[in-house]
C-alpha positions in Angstrom: 89.5 90.2 104.4 86.4 91.3 103.4 85.5 93.1 106.6 88.7 94.9 106.9 87.9 95.7 103.1 84.9 96.8 103.9 86.0 99.0 107.0 88.5 100.7 104.6 87.7 101.1 101.3 86.4 104.8 102.0 90.1 105.9 101.7 91.3 103.7 98.5 88.2 104.3 96.7 88.9 107.8 95.0 90.4 106.3 91.8 87.5 104.1 91.0 84.8 106.9 91.8 86.2 108.8 89.4 85.4 106.6 86.1 82.7 104.6 87.1 82.4 101.9 84.8 86.0 101.3 84.1 87.3 98.4 82.6 90.9 96.7 83.6 92.9 94.5 81.9 94.9 92.0 83.9 98.1 90.4 81.8 99.8 87.9 83.3 102.8 85.4 81.7 101.1 82.1 82.7 98.1 80.3 83.2 99.2 79.6 87.4 99.8 83.4 87.8 96.4 84.1 85.4 94.6 81.3 87.7 95.9 82.8 91.0 94.7 86.6 89.7 91.0 84.8 88.9 90.5 83.4 92.3 91.0 86.6 93.7 88.8 88.5 91.4 86.2 85.8 92.0 84.5 86.6 89.1 84.2 90.3 89.4 83.2 91.4 85.7 85.0 94.6 85.3 88.4 92.7 85.0 89.5 90.9 81.6 92.6 88.3 82.6 94.7 87.5 79.9 97.7 85.2 79.6 100.3 87.0 76.9 103.7 84.5 77.5 106.6 84.9 79.0 109.4 88.4 78.4 108.7 91.4 76.9 108.2 91.0 73.4 105.5 88.5 73.6 104.0 90.3 76.6 104.0 93.7 74.3 102.5 91.8 71.5 99.9 90.1 73.2 99.1 93.3 75.4 98.6 95.3 71.8 96.6 93.1 70.1 93.8 92.9 73.1 94.6 96.6 73.3 93.8 97.4 70.0 90.1 95.3 70.0 88.8 96.5 73.4 88.8 99.9 75.1 89.9 99.4 79.1 90.9 102.3 81.5 93.9 100.6 83.3 96.2 97.9 82.2 97.5 96.0 85.1 100.6 93.6 84.6 100.5 91.0 87.4 102.3 87.8 88.9 105.3 86.5 91.0 109.0 87.7 90.5 111.9 88.1 92.6 112.7 90.6 95.2 116.0 92.4 95.7 117.4 91.5 99.4 116.9 94.2 101.5 114.2 96.1 99.7 111.2 92.9 98.8 111.5 89.6 100.9 109.7 86.1 100.4 105.7 86.5 100.1 105.5 89.7 100.1 104.1 92.3 97.7 106.0 94.9 95.5 103.9 97.9 93.8 105.8 99.8 91.0 105.9 103.3 91.2 108.3 102.9 87.8 109.0 99.9 85.1 111.9 99.5 83.9 113.7 98.4 81.0 116.8 97.1 83.1 118.6 95.2 80.7 118.1 97.5 77.4 121.1 99.1 76.2 124.5 98.5 75.2 128.1 97.7 77.3 130.5 100.4 77.1 134.1 100.4 77.9 132.7 103.0 80.9 129.9 100.5 81.7 126.3 99.3 80.6 124.4 102.7 78.7 120.9 102.7 78.6 118.4 103.3 75.7 117.5 106.6 77.0 121.4 107.4 77.1 122.1 106.6 73.8 119.2 108.6 72.7 117.7 105.7 70.6 114.6 105.9 73.0 112.9 105.0 76.7 113.3 102.9 79.3 111.3 103.8 82.2 107.6 104.4 82.5 106.3 105.7 85.7 103.1 104.9 87.2 100.4 106.8 88.9 102.0 107.9 91.8 98.2 108.7 93.2 96.9 104.9 92.2 100.3 103.4 94.2 99.8 105.0 96.7 95.9 103.6 96.8 96.5 100.5 95.8 99.3 100.2 98.7 97.7 101.4 101.5 94.8 99.1 100.7 96.6 95.9 100.2 98.4 96.8 103.7 95.2 97.3 105.5 94.5 93.7 104.9 97.9 92.4 106.7 99.8 92.0 103.2 103.8 93.3 103.3 103.8 96.1 100.7 106.8 98.2 98.8 106.7 100.6 96.5 109.6 101.4 94.1 110.5 100.3 90.6 110.4 97.1 88.8 112.8 95.9 86.1 111.9 94.0 83.5 115.1 91.9 82.1 114.8 89.5 79.2 117.7 87.8 80.6 116.5 86.6 84.8 119.2 87.2 87.0 121.5 84.2 88.5 124.3 85.8 90.1 125.3 87.8 93.2 127.3 90.4 90.9 124.6 91.0 88.3 122.3 91.8 91.3 124.7 94.1 92.7 124.8 95.7 89.2 121.3 96.4 88.6 120.8 97.6 92.1 123.3 100.0 91.4 121.9 100.9 88.0 118.0 101.5 89.2 118.3 102.9 92.8 115.9 101.2 95.0 114.9 98.8 92.6 112.8 96.4 94.4 111.7 93.9 92.3 112.6 91.3 88.7 110.7 90.1 86.4 110.2 89.4 82.9 107.1 91.3 81.5 106.1 94.6 83.0 107.9 96.7 80.3 106.6 94.8 77.3 103.1 95.5 78.9 103.7 98.8 80.1 104.9 100.1 76.6 101.7 98.6 74.6 99.6 100.6 77.1 101.7 103.8 77.0 101.6 103.8 73.1 97.4 103.4 73.6 96.8 106.1 75.8 96.1 103.4 78.8 97.4 104.3 81.9 99.7 100.9 83.3 100.5 99.6 86.8 102.5 96.3 88.1 102.2 94.5 91.3 104.2 91.3 91.5 104.5 89.1 94.4 107.7 87.7 95.5 108.7 83.8 95.1 112.6 83.9 95.0 115.4 86.8 96.0 117.1 88.5 93.0 120.6 86.4 92.8 122.1 82.8 92.6 119.5 80.7 90.9 118.3 78.5 94.4 115.3 76.6 93.3 114.9 74.8 96.2 114.3 77.9 98.5 112.0 79.3 96.0 108.5 79.7 97.6 106.1 80.0 94.4 102.9 78.5 96.2 103.5 80.9 98.4 103.8 83.8 96.0 100.9 82.8 93.8 98.8 82.6 97.3 100.0 86.5 98.0 99.2 87.1 94.4 95.8 85.6 94.9 95.1 87.9 98.0 96.4 91.0 96.1 94.0 90.1 93.5 91.1 89.8 95.8 91.9 93.5 97.1 92.0 94.9 93.5 88.6 93.6 92.9 87.5 96.1 95.5 90.2 99.2 94.7 89.4 98.9 91.2 
């Protein structure tokens, strides 16, 4: 991996060079994700990795607390998650180009209406397109399989095919589902700090079949991705 990075970093170093001495905050939900990230970072001093808890509320509060006490140039929501069938396979990576609170809204006789449609706020936070492209290219340069697209944040993990199809129709191009990204992104947005989200895929979005989950493989992919982030960011 190091030899590939050494030969390809010239094409993905622009973002890092724009801001010397930049400091990156990585937010994970659980300690297993944090440990995988730390293994990949290999002691990189410009990264802080924090376990913020499960779900958007816990992660929003924890991220806001950290951002209130220290300055960062970038916040990364990182962890494992579900991949939408046909978009992100098990063991692959998804780099979000948009972070979406997919179930924040109201049910109506005409169907689901998002918070945006109701006029009460926002449910979508975009990610800098240049950063998405640079990180995705760097990951692919090491042989990792990478998809870019919306990553959905839900408070209840999808457990049926019908719900998976509904979410995919609600957010065209949706690539992955997790429970923390929008909380992290909201805190970063309110503090004026750029955000990105990276998910390694441990299971398909849909019926919950724990026997088919590939958590260890997903954590290995997260570790590999973090090693690339160490060089890019």
